[in-house]
Each structure stands twice: as C-alpha cells, then as structure tokens.
C-alpha positions in Angstrom: -8.4 7.6 -15.1 -9.7 9.8 -12.3 -10.8 13.4 -12.7 -7.9 15.6 -11.9 -8.0 18.0 -9.0 -7.4 21.7 -9.6 -3.6 21.4 -9.1 -3.3 19.1 -12.0 -1.5 15.7 -12.2 1.7 16.3 -10.5 0.7 14.9 -7.1 -1.0 11.5 -7.1 -3.8 10.2 -4.8 -3.7 6.6 -3.4 -6.6 5.1 -1.7 -5.4 3.8 1.7 -6.8 0.3 2.0 -9.3 1.3 -0.7 -12.0 3.9 -0.1 -11.9 3.1 3.6 -13.7 6.2 4.7 -17.0 4.9 3.3 -16.5 1.1 2.8 -14.9 -1.6 5.0 -11.1 -1.4 4.5 -9.3 -3.8 2.3 -12.5 -5.2 0.7 -13.4 -5.5 -2.9 -16.1 -3.0 -2.5 -13.6 -0.5 -1.1 -11.3 -1.0 -4.0 -14.0 -0.8 -6.7 -15.4 2.4 -5.1 -11.9 4.0 -5.1 -11.0 3.3 -8.7 -12.8 6.3 -10.3 -11.1 8.8 -8.0 -7.5 7.8 -7.6 -4.1 7.1 -9.2 -3.2 4.2 -6.9 -4.6 1.8 -4.3 -2.7 0.7 -1.2 -3.5 -2.6 0.5 -1.9 -5.0 3.0 -1.0 -8.7 2.4 -0.5 -11.5 4.9 -0.2 -15.3 4.6 -2.6 -17.9 5.7 -1.5 -21.2 7.4 -1.9 -23.0 4.0 0.3 -20.4 2.2 -2.3 -18.2 0.5 -2.1 -14.5 0.1 -4.9 -12.6 1.7 -5.7 -8.9 2.0 -6.0 -7.8 5.5 -4.3 -5.2 7.7 -4.3 -6.6 11.1 -2.5 -9.8 12.1 -5.7 -11.0 13.7 -9.2 -11.0 12.1 -10.8 -9.6 15.3 -11.3 -6.1 14.4 -12.5 -6.3 10.8 -14.5 -9.5 10.7 -16.9 -11.5 12.9 -14.2 -13.9 13.8 -11.3 -14.1 16.1 -7.6 -15.4 15.9 -4.5 -14.9 13.9 -4.4 -14.9 10.1 -1.3 -17.1 10.3 -3.2 -19.8 12.2 -6.1 -20.1 9.7 -6.4 -21.7 6.4 -7.9 -19.8 3.5 -11.1 -21.9 3.7 -11.5 -20.9 7.4 -10.9 -17.2 6.6 -13.4 -17.3 3.8 -16.1 -18.2 6.2 -15.7 -15.0 8.0 -17.5 -11.8 7.0 -16.9 -8.1 7.4 -19.5 -5.7 8.6 -20.8 -5.3 5.1 -21.1 -9.2 4.7 -18.0 -9.4 2.5 -15.2 -12.0 2.7 -11.5 -11.3 3.2 -10.3 -11.1 -0.4 -7.3 -12.9 -1.8 -4.5 -10.9 -3.5 -5.5 -12.6 -6.7 -9.0 -11.4 -6.6 -7.7 -7.8 -6.3 -5.3 -8.3 -9.2 -8.2 -9.5 -11.3 -10.1 -6.3 -10.4 -7.2 -4.0 -11.1 -5.7 -5.6 -14.2 -8.0 -3.8 -16.7 -7.5 -0.4 -15.0 -4.5 1.9 -15.2 -4.1 2.5 -11.4 -0.9 1.7 -9.5 -1.0 -0.9 -6.8 0.9 -0.5 -3.5 1.3 -3.9 -1.8 2.4 -3.6 1.8 3.9 -6.8 3.0 2.8 -7.0 6.6 5.8 -8.7 8.1 6.7 -6.3 10.9 5.2 -8.6 13.5 5.3 -12.1 11.8 8.0 -12.9 9.3 5.8 -14.9 7.0 8.1 -17.5 5.4 8.0 -17.2 1.6 5.6 -14.2 1.3 8.0 -12.1 -0.8 8.3 -14.9 -3.5 4.6 -15.7 -3.5 3.6 -12.1 -3.8 6.0 -11.4 -6.6 4.9 -14.6 -8.4 1.3 -13.5 -8.2 2.1 -10.0 -9.6 4.2 -11.5 -12.5 1.4 -14.0 -13.4 -0.9 -11.0 -14.0 2.0 -9.1 -15.8 1.6 -6.2 -13.4 5.3 -5.8 -12.5 5.4 -2.2 -13.8 2.2 -1.1 -11.9 2.9 -2.6 -8.5 5.0 -1.0 -5.8 6.0 -3.2 -2.8 6.5 -1.7 0.7 7.2 -2.9 4.1 8.4 -1.7 7.6 10.6 -4.9 7.7 14.0 -4.3 6.0 14.7 -8.0 5.8 11.5 -8.4 3.7 12.7 -5.7 1.3 16.1 -7.3 1.0 14.6 -10.6 0.3 12.3 -9.2 -2.3 15.2 -7.5 -4.0 17.1 -10.7 -4.1 14.2 -12.4 -5.7 13.2 -9.7 -8.1 15.8 -7.3 -9.4 13.2 -5.3 -11.3 10.7 -4.9 -8.6 9.5 -1.5 -7.6 10.2 -1.0 -3.9 9.3 1.7 -1.4 10.8 1.8 2.1 8.1 2.4 4.8 9.0 4.7 7.7 7.3 7.0 10.1 9.4 10.1 10.4 12.7 8.5 9.2 15.6 6.8 10.9 19.4 7.3 10.9 20.3 4.8 8.2 17.3 5.4 5.9 19.0 6.8 2.9 21.8 4.2 3.1 19.2 1.5 3.1 17.2 3.0 0.3 20.4 3.1 -1.8 21.3 -0.4 -0.9 18.2 -2.0 -2.1 17.6 0.4 -5.0 14.2 1.7 -3.7 12.2 4.1 -5.9 10.6 5.8 -3.0 10.0 6.3 0.6 6.5 6.1 2.2 6.4 8.3 5.4 4.2 10.3 7.7 4.0 14.1 7.2 6.4 14.6 10.1 9.1 13.3 7.7 8.8 16.5 5.7 11.6 19.1 6.3 14.2 16.5 7.4 17.6 16.4 5.6 16.6 13.1 4.1 13.7 14.7 2.3 16.1 16.8 0.3 18.4 13.9 -0.4 15.5 11.9 -1.9 14.8 14.7 -4.3 18.4 15.0 -5.3 18.4 11.3 -6.0 15.2 11.6 -8.0 13.4 9.2 -5.7 9.7 9.6 -4.9 8.2 10.6 -1.6 4.6 9.4 -0.8 2.9 10.5 2.5 0.4 8.5 4.6 -2.3 8.8 5.8 -3.8 12.3 5.2 -7.7 12.6 5.5 -8.2 16.4 5.7 -6.9 18.8 3.1 -6.2 21.3 5.8 -3.6 19.0 7.3 -1.5 18.9 4.2 2.1 19.9 5.0 4.3 21.8 2.5 3.8 19.5 -0.5 7.0 20.6 -2.4 8.7 17.5 -3.5 5.8 15.2 -2.5 4.7 12.9 -5.2 1.6 11.2 -3.7 -0.6 11.1 -0.7 -2.5 8.1 0.7 -5.9 8.8 2.1 -9.1 7.2 3.3 -11.1 10.1 2.0 -10.4 9.7 -1.7 -13.1 12.1 -3.0 -12.3 15.0 -0.5 -9.0 15.8 -2.4 -10.7 16.2 -5.8 -12.4 19.5 -5.1 -9.7 21.4 -3.2 -6.7 23.6 -4.3 -3.2 22.6 -3.7 -2.5 26.0 -2.2 
C-alpha cells in the first residue's frame, strides 16, 4: 500500500500507463516502479493477429518500439522481437496480471477499440481477468460504446467505466444503461451538470491525465486522478 499524501485516502492515485514519466510507458518496469506509490494502474490492451492480448497504447508500434506497423497485423512472436527504448518487450496482459496479482492495487484496463474494433477482445480480456480471480480489482474502460455494451453482455459483474473527454449529450443515459460504476474524463468535465448527476447516483469520477499539482481543478467529488508523475502527488496538499 502506498504512503498516503497529506489529504488522506479519499482521493486515489492511478499510474497512467505505469510510472510513465520516468519509465517507458506500458512496460513491466513502469508498472513495477509505480506500485509503491499508487492505488491503481491504468494500461491499454490491444489484440495481435493471432489473438493475443498485448499492452500497448498506439495502434502501431512505431512510436514506442524499434519496429513499425500495426499491432493487429503482427503475431505475438513478431511483437516480442521488438524492443522499447529501455530494451524491454511489449508485455502481454497476462504478464501484467502476474505482476499485480499479489498486490492490492486496482487495475484499469482500457480496451483500445476506438480505431479498430478487435473481434473478441472483450471476451478474451474478461477471461484473462477471471483466470487470475481479479474481477473485483479490475475496472474496464473504453471510448467505444459498443465495446462496453459487449463487455456488459459477457460479464454482468464487470466493473465498467465510460471514457470521455469533457462529456457528451447522452453520457448519463449510457452510464445508466450499462450500469457503469464510473466516468473517466478530462478536467474540463468538472462543473458540468453530469458531474453533479454522477455524485447523486453514487458513481465515481476519475480524471486523466494530470501531471502537475498546480493544474488540479476543484476536486470536490473527484475519486481519483491518473498521472504520469506518480510521486509528485505524494508530497503536496490537496488545497
């Protein structure tokens, strides 16, 4: 369990793609480094050509590895030959679950289906989580509403968060429809009418991605923030 910041335990800290300010994003080293400092870890999952779940943000490997091409066009074996700037491989979701299983942190899995609608990714991800018996410690999120609908159809007990930027006209209706526990939004969402509605409904609000404590908005009603700078928020006051 991390050392609590001065404001106590009422607002949680999630490491955005791991401790990505100091380590290559979405790598095992970034996740390991974040663990002593955070309540949760956020990561991104995509599907290889041969149906394996890998942890990477972009739909291509170009930015974060020494390779090029789309994740969807590569097999796991091909992806594992690539290296990040630190010499690491792209991890599988299972490798991350092995790392997190003995801890008490929450895992936020973003299903990256906003560009490619990976067939079967919802079922495969849920299956992996259930095999590790981590259903209660994993929150699934996505910008793709169809992904969240499919996930809810597959797993009635799954913890789901709706991803948005600053909201949209049918947000609350959709949250209610799929029984989402939370909305994950940018700070601009604070102050909208939907913010108050979420609190009235006892749903959580988690903000992304805040890296400077001076940029914190009014945190009334905010349950968690996601940050690359996981240690920066341990030594500050909430006020």
